[in-house]
N, C-alpha and C positions, 0 to 999 in steps of 0.2 A: 425321405420316399422318393424312388425312382418315376420320372415322367416318362411316359410314354410320347414321345414330341410328336409322332405320327398321327395322336390320337388327342391330343391335347394342344394347341398351338398356343398360350400364353400362360403365363404363371407368376402369383404375386410371390415376394420372397415373405414369410412373416418368422421375424426376430424369434419373436419369444420361443418359438417350439425349433427354431432352426432350418426351416424347410423352405422348399418351392410348392405351393398351393395354386394346383392347377385352376386357370378359371373357366368357366363351365360357360357363363351367358357373357359374351364375349358384345362390346361396344360397337354398332356393326354402322356405325358413320363412316360415309362415303367422303368421295372426293368433290364430289357435285356437292353435298350437304354445306361445302364450303365456298364463302362468296367475297371477293374484294382482296385477295389476297393470290392471285393467281400466279407472278412471280416467285412468292414463298415456295409455293405449290409444284411449280414447275423445278425449281432447284432440289430440293428436297425428294422431289419423287428420281430424276434424273440420278442423283448421291446413293439412294437406296435402291436402283435399280443396277449399277452398277457394282454395291456390293452382293446385291442378290444372283449376280452370274461371275462371282469372284475376280472382278477387279477391282483396282486402288478407288477406293472410296472414305470420306473423312465421317468423326464424329462431329456430329452437331449439335450446336446450340441456337434453341429459337427463344428470343428476351424480345422483350416490349412491353405493352399496355395490355392491361389483365382483361380477359374476356375477347382476347382477338382471335381466335385460334391457333395456337402453338401447340397447345397439349391435343386437342383435335387434330389437324394436320397429322401429328404423330400417329394416332392411330388411323387415320386415313390408309396412308401411308402402309402401314402396315395389313388391315383387312384386304387391301390390294395385292399383296407381294405374299402373304402367309399361303397362297396356295401352289405356291414355288417354290417352297421351304423355308420362308422368313419366320422366325419365331420371335415373342417376345418376352422379354423379364421387366415386371415391375419393380424399381425400389426404394424405398422413402430415401429421406433424407436423412433419419435417423441411423439409417441401417446402412450408409455405407461404411461403413467400418467392415462389415462383410462382402463387401464387394469383391475380397481376393478368392475366397471361399464358393462365391456363387459360378463366377466365373470357371474356376476349376474342376467347376462342377458340367460345364457346359462347353469347353473349351475342345474337346475331342469327337464329339458329336458330331453328325453329317451336317447338320442344318446351321444356319445362319441365324443369330442373335442380334437385335435390337434392345440396348440394357436402359428403358425408359427409366429419367427419373424427372419427376412432375414437380413444379414450381421451388425449382433447385435455388436457394439462398442461404449466405451465409453470416453469420455479425461477427463484427470486426476480433471477438475475444475465440471464436469458434476453429478449432484443427482439425474438424472431421472431413474437411476439403482433401487430406493428405490421401487420403487412401485412396480417390477419385485419382487426384491428380497422376499415382502410381498408377492406375488399373489404364489411364488415356494411354501413358507412356515412358511412363518415370519410374519403369521400374529394371534391376538386371536383366528381367526377364523379357522379350517381346510380348505384346500384347495382341495371344488368338488370333487369328485372320478370320477367326468365323464368328466376330462379335463388334459390334458397334453401340457408342453412347449418344444418345436421343435427350437432350436435357431441355425443358420449358423454364425457363427463367422472367422477371419483373426487373434485373438488373443483369447490364451488360456486360458488367466482370465479377457476377454472382457474388462478392460480397462488396461491401459498405466505401464508398471513397469519399476521404475527408479530406477537408479545407489544410489541414497539419500536412497531412499526408503529399499534400502537390506542394506544399510552401519551401521541401526540404529537395526537390527537383530543381534542375539549370539549366543553361544554355549553353553549351561549348562548339565554337565552330559551327555554328548556325544549328547546329544539331541536341535537340531535346532527350536529356537524360533525367529521366524519371531517377526519384527517390527508393529507395530500400523497401518501403513499406510498400511504393506502388508496385514495384517491378514484381514482387509477391502475389500480389493480388492481380496482375494481368496477368500472371504466368497460366494460373490457373485456366481462366478462360480464353488462351493463346493455344491453350491443348485439344481445342476444337477447331478443325480444320475449317469447319463450314459455317459463319454464323449469318443468321435469316433475322431481320431487324420487321418488329408489327405496329403497327401506329393505330391507333384509334380513329374509328372510321366519322367522315362529319356526319350530318343530318343527313343525306339525300343517300349515302350510304348507308346507312343504316334502316331509313323508310324501303329500300331495296332487298336485305334482308328480310325485313316483316315483311313486305308481300310474297318472297320464295315459304315460308311458313305458312302465308295467309294463299296459299295460290290458290286453294278450291272456293275460295271466300266472295260471295257473290255480293254483298252488302256495297256498302255506297266506303268507295276508296278515302274520300278525305274524312270520312268519319271515324276511320280505323285508322287514320295516320294521325290525329287529334289525340286520336286513346294511346296511338305506344308512343309518342310525344308526352304527352302528362303522363307516363309510367316511367321513362324515361327519366323525367324529373327527378320521381321520388325515388329513385335511386340516385338520387346526388350527381343526376345528369350523365350518366353513362351511357355511349353511345354505340354498342359493339354485339357484335352474333350473340353470345351470353345474354345479353337484356333482349334482346330479340326474339330469343325463346323461351326465355322467361314470360315477355308478354304473350307468347303464343298460348303458354302453358295456363297462362292468368285471363286472356279473352274468351269469353263465351259464345260459341253461335255456331250455327247448326251449315254444314258444309253445303254447298247445290241450293 
């Protein structure tokens, strides 16, 4: 199916039918909805702005604690720049083997594309990441200048690192030389020119996020915060933007 990228701003790759399905209802999240990650927002915003303006820009890896806004930041950046010609294609990890075909389909359009890979990680035995490495910069053909990859992950190097991997590393003349297994794993994440780290918020930051969602709440804030902390504890102590939003969906109140 050929997509009219003037009419449709985002698409999802459907592997079974091997086509890009246009997204009809795009998540409207905006920059102002994301709290506690100002530095990460600024860096990804500048990188994307350069890309949209046809200046040199980097593939980006957003890694860190779960629920801290990695995927939401990518979607917010896309929402901001899509009226300037930015388009987004979401690709599941299991479908990375189709990346070359997807890139071939969009490389000759006049739009700029973010390939979005959410929750990206690989186990030690998996080799699907080699297609990703090739698209990033490892092929005889140069990557298209209208495509960047933005990926989110809980792992800095996308693949697990074991003690055995590091036992074979050595120090020579005060320089650390990684073992071959470690080098192979680092070489994947190293192809992302921009690394952004995300860390779990503390309790005060979590409650600030709760207050943002409950900005129309007129009741007792101490009661609200107590309930929010209890909700966090019920989820194993998770304190992040995702938990704050889930608490908002859970807590029954009348605005105003």
